[in-house]
N, C-alpha and C positions, 0 to 999 in steps of 0.2 A: 504493500500500499503505500501512497506517496501522495503529497496536494495535489490537486488537478487545478493548472491554471492556463491562461490562453498564452498566446506567444509575447504579450508583454508583462506575465508575470503575475496578472491579476485573478485572486483564486474564484475557481467558477461554483463554489458549493453555495447555496445559497443558506443564509444567514434568517432561520424564520421565514417570515412572506409579507407582502404589500401590507395586510390587516395588523401585523404585529413583528415587527422586523427587530428579530429578538431568539437570541438560540445558546444554548446551556448544552456542553459538548463534557463528553466523559473520556477523556485521550490517555493513551500513555507511548511513551517514544518506543519502544518496542514494535508496538502494531505497523511502524515503518520497517521497510527491509532496511534502510540505513540505519536504524537507531536513531535516526534525527528525521525532522520535517526542513524542507528546501525553502529556499529564499523564496520570499511572495508577497502579495499586499492585497488589500482590499479596503474599499470608503467604508468599512463601519468601527468603530471604537473596539478595541479587543481588550478584557481584564482575562487573567489569567490568573488561576490559583493553584498554589503545588500543593496537593494533596499528601503524597508519598514520595520520598527521594530529594533528589537535585536536578536542575535541569541548567546548563549555560544558552542562557537566551540572547541573541542577537537581534537587535534593533536598530538598523542604520548604521552608523559607525562603530556602536556602542555594545560591548559585551557585559550582560550581568550574570553573575553566580545567584540562581536562586535556589533558596531551601525550603524543605518541608514547612508548610505554615505560612510562608511568604507569598506576596502578588505582583503582579505588574500592571501597568497601564500603558497599553500600545496604542498609540494615536490611528485617529484614519490615516490611510493611505503609507502609511511607513511600511518599507521594506522589513521583515522579521523572518528569523529561524530560529531552529531549537536544536540543542546537541545535547545528548546523555554527559554528564560530568563521571569520569575515570569509569567509564563502559558500564556503566549504575543505570537500571532501568529507571523512571518517573513517569506516576500519575499525575494527571494535571487537568484542571478542568477551567474550559474559556469560557468565556458568556461574551458573547459577539453582539453588537447591537447598532442600531443606526442611531447616531447624534438626534436626530427630530425627535426620537422619544424623550430627550430634555430640553430641547426649544419649541416645539409644536411645530412652528413652520417658517420659512426663510423670512426673515424681515422683521420675525418679531423681536422684542426689548430682549428675550432669553438669549436670543442667538446674538445681536448686535453686543451687548454689552457683557455677558458669562459664557457663551458656547465659539462664538465666532475667535474670540484671543488664544482658545488652547490650539482648536485644531486647525490656525495659520503659524502656531509657535512651532519652529523645527529647533526649537532646546525644548521643547517638551512632548518631541516624537516619545518617548518613554519616559515613566516613571517609578523608577522599581520600590515597591512597598515592603522593604526589608526591617520594620520595627525599627531602624535608626533614629525616627523622630516618632515623638510623642503622639502627632495626627496618623501615623499608620496603621495603628490598631484600630482605631474606628472606622478607617477607609475599609481596610479586612474583613471586620465588622460586618459592614454594607454587602460587601462580594460575598462574604459567606451566608447572609441572610437572604439574597437573591438567589442562590444557590438551592436553598430548603423550601423557599416559595416555590420556584419553579417545580422542584422535587415532589411536593403536597399538593400543587395546584388545587387550594381552596378556593369556594367562591369568591371571584373576583380578585384574583391572586394578581391580574395585571396591574391594576392600580398601584397594590403594595410593591411591585416590581419596577414601575414607574416611577414611585417615592424615594426607594431606597437608591435608584439609578440617579436621582435628582440631588440627592441628598450626598453621595458621593462624589458628584460633580462640585456641589458647595465647598467640599474640603476639600479637593482636588483645588478648585479657583482659591480661595482663601490661602491657599498654602505654596503656590507657584506662581501664580501669572504675576505676581508684583516683583517676581525676581528675574522676569522675562523681555524679551524683546519681540515686536513682531519681526517675520522675516522678511528679506526683501524678492523682490521680482527674481533677482538673480540668484536666492537661494532656490526658489519654488524653481525655476530654470536648470539649476545641477542636478535636481533630484530628479525631474524629469529625463536628463540625459543619461542619468545613474541606472531608470527603470530601462529605457532605451538598451543600452549597454547589456543588463542583464537579458534582456529579451532576445538581442539578437547570440549572446553567449547559447542561451538555452536551445536554441533553434540550429546553432552551428557547431557545439561543443567536441561533436565526432568527425568534424573538418578541421583541416589550420586555421588559423585564426592569425591574422596579423593585426599588428596595432596601427596599420595604415588603414587598413578598412574600416577598424572600431573608430579611429578618428575622424574619419570621414563620414560616418555615420552620423556624430554629433555634431559635424562643422567646427572643430576644433583642430588643433595642431596635434601629432602624435604627444610632444612634452604635454602640452596643455591637458589631452585627456587623460594619461598617467596619473598626473599632479591632480588633476579631481575627482579622479577614482581613487586614490590614496587619502584625499581628505575627506569624501565622505563617506566612505566604506572602512576606512582605517586597515585597510588590505591595499598590497599592489595590485593592479589587473590581471600582469601575469600570474600572482601566487592566488586570485581567487579562479580563476581560469580552470589552475590547478586542481585546487579542493572542488571545486565543482565536478569535474572530471572522474575524478575519484569517489565521489558520491555515486554520481551515475553507473558508473562501475561496479556498484557493489549487488545491484539488481541483477549484471549480467552474471556476477558470481554466484547468485544465489541458483542459477540455473546449472545443474548439474552437465546440462549436453552443450554446456558452452565451456572452452579453456580458457585458460587464464589468457594465453597472449590472447584468445578473440575478445576475450571481456576487455584487453586494455585496447586492441585495434577500436571495437566498437565505440569506444569510450574518449577518442582522440588523441591513444598513446600507438604510434607509428614503430617504436622500439619496446618491444617487452620487458627488456632489462632495465632501461627507462623507466616502464611502466611500474614494475615492483619496487623500484630504487624511491621515489615518489609517492607511492602507497606505504612503504613503510614510513616513511618519514612523517604523512599525516596519521595513518591510524595505528602506528607503532609494532604493526605488525606484517609479516607479506601477505600479498594476495592468497598464496594457499593456503598460510596459517588461518587466516580468518575464514577460508572455506570450511577447513576442519570445525574450526570453532561453531561457526553456523551450523555445520552439520549436524555437532552435539547439541547445541540449543535445542534444534526443532525436533531432536528423538527426544530427547527429556521433556519437552512441552508434549509431544506423540505421548509418552509412556503415562506422562499426568495427566490426559484426558481419557487413559482407557482405564486408569486404575479409576478415576473417579464417577465414570462410566460403568464401570464394575460393582463398585462399591454402591451407585444408585441403585443399580439393579436388584443387588441384593436386598438393598433396605426396603424397597418396592417389594420385592416378592416376599418377605416378612411381614411386611404390613397388610399383604394380602390374606396370607396364611390365617393373619390373626380375625380379619375381617370373616 
């Protein structure tokens, strides 16, 4: 499994519907073949609560180490990705919603005074709620309440969810907006260019990617293109392409009929030795070792399911005998 996006990296999953654009999901990183979800974005706000384990959560150029009981605010249209910490699984609950649930309609006073300043602030692309500030506890309580309200779905629960979302927004505004400035038009243009670059890489990662081609795409010189990507993403363009190719190669390694050499070739590495070198540098093990580890993991999961199925059948047979 992997997050499905369009060529521009926009997630295609529906987050609720037009009548109530709100969704609570229950996820774990091990649910993705790569043990991580890749870069993507969406126009909705995302509040992510860490239920169990730890995660390295990337938003734009920043990486946050989130631990159990902590959360993070991810702004609309922010690029984000998530990775395991020390190869350990993480269970997390994302709450995704259209900011219209906060302000009602475009042009409203709530939009102009309190919502737009946050939505348009690139310095607020992410706000980690790691309990380092007193107000984080109150914000996390709102998030947990929202999860519980969605789970129980008592009569008029939608009103209660909107009330908690608005209370969360009030706390966020009070504790962040005075320390931020609105982005310039250049900031918005830069991140539009970054999304263009990432879209191009997603479409052409299996081919040879030249810096000149990427620079031409966003109408900058090669040196300007490299500086922009490093500034916005805190990683070199070349480094990002390598990481992306390695992540995409994992799905090929999961396929027993695909050789390691083929996995590298399909991911954009023309030399299998170089593929192994880059893979080892990024993942801490060789492709062959990774394949063996994943095979063992899948066998353990299968045995676990078989055992529990057997136990369930035994339990039911005993209950039926009693009846």
